[in-house]
C-alpha positions as CSV (number, residue, x, y, z in Angstrom):
1,X,0.0,0.0,0.0
2,X,1.4,3.3,-1.0
3,X,1.9,6.1,1.5
4,X,-0.1,9.3,0.6
5,X,2.0,12.2,-0.5
6,X,2.4,14.8,2.1
7,X,0.6,18.1,1.4
8,X,2.8,20.9,0.1
9,X,2.0,23.0,3.1
10,X,3.3,20.2,5.4
11,X,6.6,20.1,3.4
12,X,7.0,23.9,3.8
13,X,6.1,23.9,7.5
14,X,8.6,21.1,8.2
15,X,11.4,22.6,6.2
16,X,14.5,24.0,7.9
17,X,14.2,27.2,5.9
18,X,10.7,27.9,7.1
19,X,11.6,27.2,10.7
20,X,14.6,29.6,10.4
21,X,12.2,32.2,9.0
22,X,9.8,31.8,11.9
23,X,12.6,32.0,14.5
24,X,14.0,35.2,12.8
25,X,10.5,36.7,12.7
26,X,10.0,36.1,16.3
27,X,13.3,37.9,17.2
28,X,12.3,40.8,15.0
29,X,8.9,41.0,16.8
30,X,10.6,40.9,20.2
31,X,13.0,43.7,19.0
32,X,10.0,45.7,17.8
33,X,8.3,45.4,21.2
34,X,11.4,46.4,23.1
35,X,12.2,49.4,20.8
36,X,8.5,50.5,20.8
37,X,8.5,50.5,24.6
38,X,11.7,52.6,24.6
39,X,10.2,55.1,22.1
40,X,6.9,55.2,23.8
41,X,5.0,54.3,20.6
42,X,4.8,51.6,18.1
43,X,7.8,51.9,15.8
44,X,6.3,49.6,13.2
45,X,7.5,46.3,11.7
46,X,9.6,47.7,8.9
47,X,11.6,50.0,11.1
48,X,12.1,47.2,13.7
49,X,13.1,44.8,10.9
50,X,15.8,47.2,9.4
51,X,17.1,48.1,12.8
52,X,17.3,44.4,13.9
53,X,19.1,43.5,10.7
54,X,21.7,46.2,11.1
55,X,22.3,45.7,14.8
56,X,21.6,42.0,15.6
57,X,21.1,39.7,12.7
58,X,24.8,38.7,12.2
59,X,25.3,37.8,15.8
60,X,22.0,36.0,16.0
61,X,22.8,33.9,13.0
62,X,26.3,33.1,14.3
63,X,24.8,32.0,17.7
64,X,22.2,29.8,16.0
65,X,24.9,28.1,13.9
66,X,27.1,27.3,17.0
67,X,24.1,25.9,19.0
68,X,22.9,22.5,17.7
69,X,19.2,22.3,17.1
70,X,17.4,20.1,19.7
71,X,16.9,16.5,18.4
72,X,13.5,15.1,18.2
73,X,12.8,11.7,19.8
74,X,15.8,11.7,22.1
75,X,18.9,9.5,21.8
76,X,18.9,5.7,21.5
């Protein structure tokens, strides 16, 4: 019996690229919140994105590359 093909959306959701995108987006949203609090008003996503890229992206990526991703299912 053949296995059904996974839905394209499942392939995307399980891809490393998509997971990295979500992790980066989460960091940008945290940065947006922090900078908005400092400014006393919502700075907007685009300003937060550009500011985060300039100030934090390189270090964030380096740190993620050094730290291994948690394994699923544990060790045998």
